[in-house]
N, C-alpha and C positions, 0 to 999 in steps of 0.2 A: 453202627459199627462199635460204638462204645459199650452198648449192652452186650453184644456178642463177645467182646473182650472180657467183660466182667463174668460172663457165663463160663468162658474158657478157664479163667483163673479161680473160679469158685471152688472146685475140688482141691487143687493144690493148697489154697489158703485154708480150707477146712481141715485138711489132713496134716498140715505142717505144725507140729508141736514144738519144734526147735525154733527159737527166736530168729536165728540167722537166716534160715530158709524162709520164714514168714516175712521177715523184713525185705528179703530179696524179691519175693513174689509181690509184696505190697508196693514196693517202689516201682517195679516194672509195670504193674497194673495202673498205678496213678500216672506214670509218665505216658503210657499208651493212651489212656483215656484223655489226658490233657492234649496230646497230639491230635487225636481223632476229633475232639470237640473244637479245637482251634482251627483245624484245616477244613472242617465241615462248614464253618461260617466265615464268609469273606469280609463283609463290611462291619457289622456291629460286634461289640464284645459279647462274650458268652454270658457274663453276668447281666448285661443290659437286656439281652434276649430272654433270659430266664425271668427276670423281673417283669418285663413287658408282657410276657406270655402269661404269667400268673395274675398280674393286676388287670390287664385289659381283656384277656381272653378267658379268664376264669378257668385256666387249665390246671386243675388240682392234681392231676396225675404227675405233672412236672413238679409240683410242690412236694408231693409224696416222694418223688425220686430224689429231690434235693435233701429232704430230711433223712432219707435212707442213706444217702452218700455221706452226710454229715455224721450220722450215727456210726456208720462203718469206720469212718476216719477216727472218731473219738475212741471207739472200742479197740481199734487196732493200735492206736498210740498207747492206750492203757496196757494192752497185752505186751507191747514191745518194751515199755519203760518201767512197768511195775514189777517189783520182786515178789513173786507168789510164794516163795519158799520161806517158811517161818520156822 
């Protein structure tokens, strides 16, 4: 469900050049993904599950997903807070 949410928000995030709209879509996407990830897993924490899945199961697709999400978060924060107009 988290991946479907990211696909739905992909086009608005890609086409929003105004920082206000981008920030709105970004916050909604992060909140929805957090809600979906936390309700999907009952007992262990999400970070514990990701760590165990990568270390013990050699699930490198999950590692690629974590790196992609981290890169998306960093680049989004750069776009939101960096002043591009010189």
